[in-house]
N, C-alpha and C positions, 0 to 999 in steps of 0.2 A: 460373110465371115464364116470360116471353117471351125468346126468343133474339134479341138485337139484330143488325141487319145491320152488317157491318164498315164500311159507308159512313155509319152513323148518327153524325153529328157535330153539334155545336151550340155556341153561344156562351153563356156564363153570366157573371153578376156574382156573386161569392162573398160570402156573408152573414156566416158565422161559422165558428168551429172545430168540429170533430167529433172524438170520441175515436177513436183509431186512426191518427193522423198525417195527417188530411185536413181540408180545409175544404169547406163545402157551399154550393151555390146552388140555385136553382129554375128549372126549364124553364118554357115558356109555359103548361103545364098545371098548374103548381104542384107538380110532382113534385120531391122533394129529390134532388140529384145530388151525390155525394161524390167529391172529386178530391184525390189525394195531391200533395204537394210544391207546395202553393199557399198563398196568404195571403188572409184575408178582405179584401174591398174590391177585389180584382183582377178584371179582365175577362179571361176565358180562352176559348180554343177547346179542346174536349175531344171524345173519341170514347167512346161508351158501350161498356163491356165486360160489364156484367151489368145486366139490366133487370128491374125489378119494377113492379107497378102504381103503387105509392106512392113508390118510391125507386129509384135506380140508382147504379151505380159507373162511374166514367169514368177514362180515361187522359188525362193532360195532353198536348195537342198543341202549344199555343203560348200564351205569356202576352202578351195583346194590350195590356193596360194594367197594368203592374206596380205593386205596392204600394211606397210609399216605405220600407217595412220590409224589403223583399227585399234580400238580400246574396249575394255569390258563396259557393258551398259550398267548404269546405276540401279535401274528398276527391274524387279523380277518379272514384271508384265511386259517388258519391251519385246516387240515383234508379235505379241498376242493382242494386247490393247492397241487400238488404232490412234492413240493420242500423240505419241512421239514417233519420230522418224530418224533422228540423227544422234541418238545416245551412243552409238558405236563409233563416233568420230570426235576428236578434240574440238573444243569450242572455236579456236582460231581457224580450223579447217571448215567448220560450219559457216563462218563468216565469209571466207573466201569462196566457198561453194555458192553461197547466196548471191554474191556479186556476179559470179560467172553465169548463174542462172538468169538473173535479170538481163544481163547483156545478151545472152542467147535468145531469150524471148523477144526482146526488142529487135534483134536481127532477123529471126526466123518469121515471127508473126507480124511485126511492125514494119519490116523492110528497111530498117536503119542500118547502114553499112558499118558505122563505127559509133555506136551510141555512147554519149559521155557519162558513163556510170562510175560513180565514186566508190571507194571502199565502203563496206558495210559498217554502219555505226553499231558498236556492240551494246548489248544490254548491260547495265551495271552489275547484274547478277544473271548467270545463265540458268540458275535454279531458283525455285521458290519465289517466282515473280508474279504469278497470276492473282489478280484481285477478284476474279469472276470465273466460275467453273460451272458447267452444266453436266449433271449426271443423268444417265438413263437408269432404268430399273429392270432387273431380271424378273423371272416369273415368281420368285420368292420375295420380291421387294427389296433385294440387296442393291446397293449403289454400285454402278460400274460404268464402263465406256463401251462404245461399239467396237466389236472385234475387227482387227485389221483384215479387210477383204471379205468379211462375212456379215450377214444381217443378224447378228445376235449380240447379246450384252455379256461382257466379261466382268464379273464381280471383282473388285480390286481390294487389295490389302494395303497398298501404298500408292502415293503419287508425289513426285518430287518437284512438280511445277507450281504448286499452290503456295500462296503466302502463308507464313506460319500460323496465323489465326485460323485460316480455313483448313489447314492441315490438321489442326487440333479439333475443329468443329465437326467435320464430316463423319468421323467414326462414331460420333455420339448419336447420329440420326438412326432411329429405329422406326421403319415405315411400313412394316408388314401389315399393320392394322388399319392402314389408310387406303381404301380402294379408290380406283379411278385415276391414280397418278400416272402421268406419262414421263415426266422429267422433273428433276429437282435441281434448282440453281442455288449456288451460294455466292454471296458477294461480301466484300469487306471494304470499309472506308477508313476515314481518319481515326486515329486512336483506337484501332481495332474494332470499330463499330461493324456489326455483322448483320446479314440478312439471309433468311432462307425463303426461297420462292418456290412454291408448288405449282407446276404447270400441269393442267389437266384438260382433256377434251370434254369432260363431264362436269355437271353442276356439283359443287362441293357437297359431299355426303354429310349427313348428320351423324358424325361419329365423335367420340370423346378423344380429344387431342391432349395428351399429357406430355408435351414436349418441354422438358426442363432444359432450355437452351439459353445461352447468353446472346440472343439474337432476336431481331424482329422477324415475324413470320407473315408471309403474304400468300394468299391463294389467287392464282391467275387461271380463270376458266372461261367458259363461253358466256357467262353472265357478267364478265368484267373482272374486277379484282375485289378482294376482301382482305382487310388487315386483321389478322388474328391476334398478333402480339406486336406492340411497339409502333414504329412508324412505317410509312410506305416508301421511304427514301433513305439514302445514305448521303453523306457529304464526303467528297474526295477532293483534295487540294492539289493543284498543280502550280508550281512557281508562286506559292503563297496566295493564290486565288482559290477560294472554296467553290465547289460546284455541287449543287443538288443533283442526285442521280436516283431516279425512281426505279421501282422494281422492273418495269417494262422497257426502260431506256437503255440504249447502247452507250458504253463508255470504253475508252482504251483499257485493255486488260493489264497492261504493264505500266503501273503508275510511275515507277522510277524513270522509265524511258520516255514517258509522255511529256516530261519537261523538255527533253531534247527535241522531240517531235515538234512541239510548239515553237521553240526558239528557231529551229531551222525553217519552219513554215513561215514564221513572221519575217525572217530575213529575205524570203522570196516575195512575200506579199508587200513588204515595205510600207506598212500603214502609217499615215500621217494626216494631220488636220487638212480638211478640204478634199480629201480623197473619198471616192465612193467604191466600196468593196461589196461584191456579191458573194455571199457564203452559201453554197448549195450543199444540201444534205448536212445541215448545220448541227443536227443532233441536239444535245443539251446546251450548246453554245460555247464549247471549249475554245474554238478559234475566234468566234465572234467577240468573246469577252476581251481577248487581248488586242484585237483589232480596234474595238471601241475604246479600250484603255489608252491606245495611242492617238485617239482623237479623230479617227476616220469615221465616216458614216457607213453603217452596216445595213444591208438589205439581205435578210436570211430567208432560206426556204427549207422547210422540214415537213415531212409527211406524218410522222408518228405523233399522235396526240399526247402520249406519255412524254416524249422528248420536248414537244412544244411547251407543255406545262412547266417542265424543268427549265427550258430556255427562258421563259418569261421571269421565273424566279431568279435565275442566275444573271440576267441582263437588266434587272430592274433598276440597278444603280446608275445605268448609263442612259444618255439622252437620245442621241440620234440613231435609233435602232428600229428597224421594221422587220416583222416576221410574217411570212406567208405560210399557213398550214395547208400544204397541198403537195402533190407530186411535182417534181421539178419541171416536167414537160408541160404541165398545166399552168404553173405559176409564172414561168418566164415570159410568156406573151403579155401578161398583165403588168409587168414591170416596165415603166416607161422612161426611167432614168438610166442613161448609159453608164456602165461601170468603168472605172479605171483599171480594175483587176477583178478577175473571178477566181474564187477558190472552190474546188470541188473535192468532196471526200465521200464518194459513193460506196455502197456495200460491195461485197465480193464480186457480184456479176458485172460491176462497172457501170458505165453510162448506157442506158437504153438507147436504141436508135432514135426514138422520138426526143429524148432529152438532149442527145448530142446534136440533132437537127436544130432544136430550139437554141442551144448554146451557140452554134455556129451562126445562127441568124443574129444573135446579139453581137457577135464579132468583137470580143474584148481584145485590147492590144496585148494583154498579158494574162496568162492562165497558170494557176498553180494547182497541180493535180496530186492529191494524197490518195494512194491506192494500197489495198491490201492483197492484190493479186496481180503479179507481173504479166500474166497472160492477157487479162482483160485490159490492163494498161496498154500493152502493146497493140491490141486490137483497136482500142480507141485512138491510140497515138497514130496509127496508120491513117485514120480518117482525118485527124487534126492536121497531119502533114499534107494530105491531099488538098486540104482547105487553105493551105498557105502558112501553117504554123511551123516554126522551127523549134526543135528540141534543144534547149540550152543546157540542162543538167538533170541528172537523176541520182538521187541518194537513197540507197537501201538502208533501212533501220531494222535491227533485229528485235522487233517487239515480241517475237514468239520463239525463243531459243528451244532447241531440241526438236523443233518441228520444221516442216518444209515451208511454212507460211512466211511471207516476206512483205513488209510495209515499205513503200517508197514515197518520196516526195520528188516531183519533177516540175520544171519550169519550162513554159512554152511561150514564145513570142510570135506575134503576127506582124 
């Protein structure tokens, strides 16, 4: 990699979207140049910040010829805070861009010539949808987010992605007197139930905490967790089923669209009595509960002890449910009952090579893959196709409006 000169600037006409919140154009040598906060079709002036032989990344200097799709951003921190990437384009354009990006990732990385990608399912609201947010702290203890492209924290005065209860809560946090904090997470559940979670690499200090907040407070540190105020979990309901979600457990951040995610996933799983469904990366049991509710037998695998505890509470009402608390690649060889269908919902890095090897050894006739990263979906899909699986359908869901993140549900048959 060559180090660009700080004076290396150029003008580009941008051609298309790229995954990661950017659009790209080509310089006079045909090198692809990726530029954030831009729109395909725009003529822009940029400065190169990272240069390779075949591609480069650039910082936007000026929009010389704006796209007719460009709109003013809602937030004063846009382009400085790294949390949002698409506030400069209308929501319908965001949805179209995400469909195109999923298709491109499956073509380029996965090797699928004409992937069956459906239109992106919109969020009920493109704003104020997040039920969970993680703040970093600057040197003065102020809440903020990582700066776009820099390893520093931008203190914030506003954020338009949070559910209203969290938007009201975070400005009330005064944390300058609490040493050792790395991050602070806020969560909200049913009826506005709220939780503040302090994440720290150090043991909780013996300090006076006078936090007059309408929320539970939990300390998560190297010694485990300690409940300072209230409960160690929230309740979040999806399609009228309540789910216990503890301070350390993952749950979908867009509660309103989680209902659609579940419905569409169940349409592909097709759970019914007598069926055996393997639910890998089961979390707190969001999908397992609906599969069990339909009468199918569930064999679930989850590594997080927090999530496993929640899973047991959430699935206690159902009978034919087994839970393995272990990594997927370790649990799969111990499961001796062949499944009719496998559901996987891995974290952003996708399926590890070991996990995918074990899954292919199981050789389920049908696989439903819930992904939050189209690049890792495409990578894993390439191996699935090589093993004889056909890609039947892919549906993007916009769980994360204003950002480049994309959730997808895909169906694979062998």
